[in-house]
N, C-alpha and C positions, 0 to 999 in steps of 0.2 A: 410478596414479603420481604419487610425491609429487615435487619439485625438492630434490634432493640437494646435497651439497657439489660444489662443479664444476660444477653441474648447469645450465642457462641454458632459459628458458621455451621458445627454439627447437629446444631436444634433446627436444622433447616432441609428439607427434602436437598440432597446431593445433585438431583435433576433439576429442579427449581434454580438453584444456586448456580450450578455451571449455566444456565440458561439467561440468567440475570446479569453473569461476570462477561458472557460472549456480546449481551446487546451492547453493555457500558463499552466493551471494545472495540466495539463497529461502529457506537456513538463518538467515540473519542478519534478513530481514524477520521471517521467523516468529518470531523469536524479540523482536525490537525494537519492530518494525509500522511505520507509514510516517503521517507528517502529513500527511493528506489536500489539506491547505490548500496546502500547498508542494510535494509532491513530486513528479519528474517522471513522465512519462507511462514512460520506459524504468524503472523504478522499482515502479511500480502494475502494471504488466502481471507481476510477480512476486510478488501478495499474490494465495494461496490463491482461488480461483472466479473471479479476473477475469484476462482473457484481453489480448491488444494491441487488440484493437475495443473491449473493455468499458474500458480504461484510459484510452484516446484520447476516449473517451466524456464520462469524469470531466474531464480537464482541458480538456475542451471546454465544457463545463458550468459550470466553476469560473469559465474566464474568461468565460464570457456571464453568469453571473448572482452574481459574485461569491464568500465564500470560506462552505464547508460550515459552520452553526453546530451541526450534532447528526448523529451519525451515519445517522439516520433520512433523515435527505437525501438520502441517497445514493439511496436507491431513487424520487426525482425524474428519476434519468439511467435515458435510454433504453440500453435490455438491462440493469439492475438490478435483477432480480424478486425474488419473497423468499426464493430457495432461492441466487441468487448473493448475496444478502444476507447470510444467515445463516454460509455459506463465508468471507466477507471482512473482515465486520463487529466483528473477535474483533481483527484485525490491522491495520485502521485507528483513526487516532486523531484528534482534532479538540483543537488546543490555541487557545484563543480568548485573545487580548489583552483584559485587564481592561475596557478604553474599548469593545470590539467587545462582550464579553459582557455587560456591562449593558445595551445597547440592541437583541442578539438574544437570542432564548432558547435555551441552551444548558446541556449535562447534564457536572459535572465528573469524571463517569464516564466521557465520552467521550475522556478522555485517558489510561486507561487500558488494561490488558488484559484488563479484565473485559467478557464477553460481553453484547452487550442482554437479553439471553435472562435473564439474573442480576439482571436489576435493574429 
């Protein structure tokens, strides 16, 4: 169902509305990707291959160890093995500030939708 002229969100089943909104968020995340260094746990769990538990682990790792400098750093997070990494890596972006990229090893392709398998 779509909201039409004269309809309000309370006119639609809340379950269907929630499911539709979740689908749209997943589509946007898949199309645009997420900056793993600033992204919320709530949005991270919408990335392919990531669950709520894995998203929480990523945020906790980031808070404890600081920003990720490459996509490969995700493999250091508990619960992110090779299979999960393959699923999520193309949707994860890493944007490093120029000052940080000079001091940390980074890959400019990590800020793109190009999957690490391709570089």
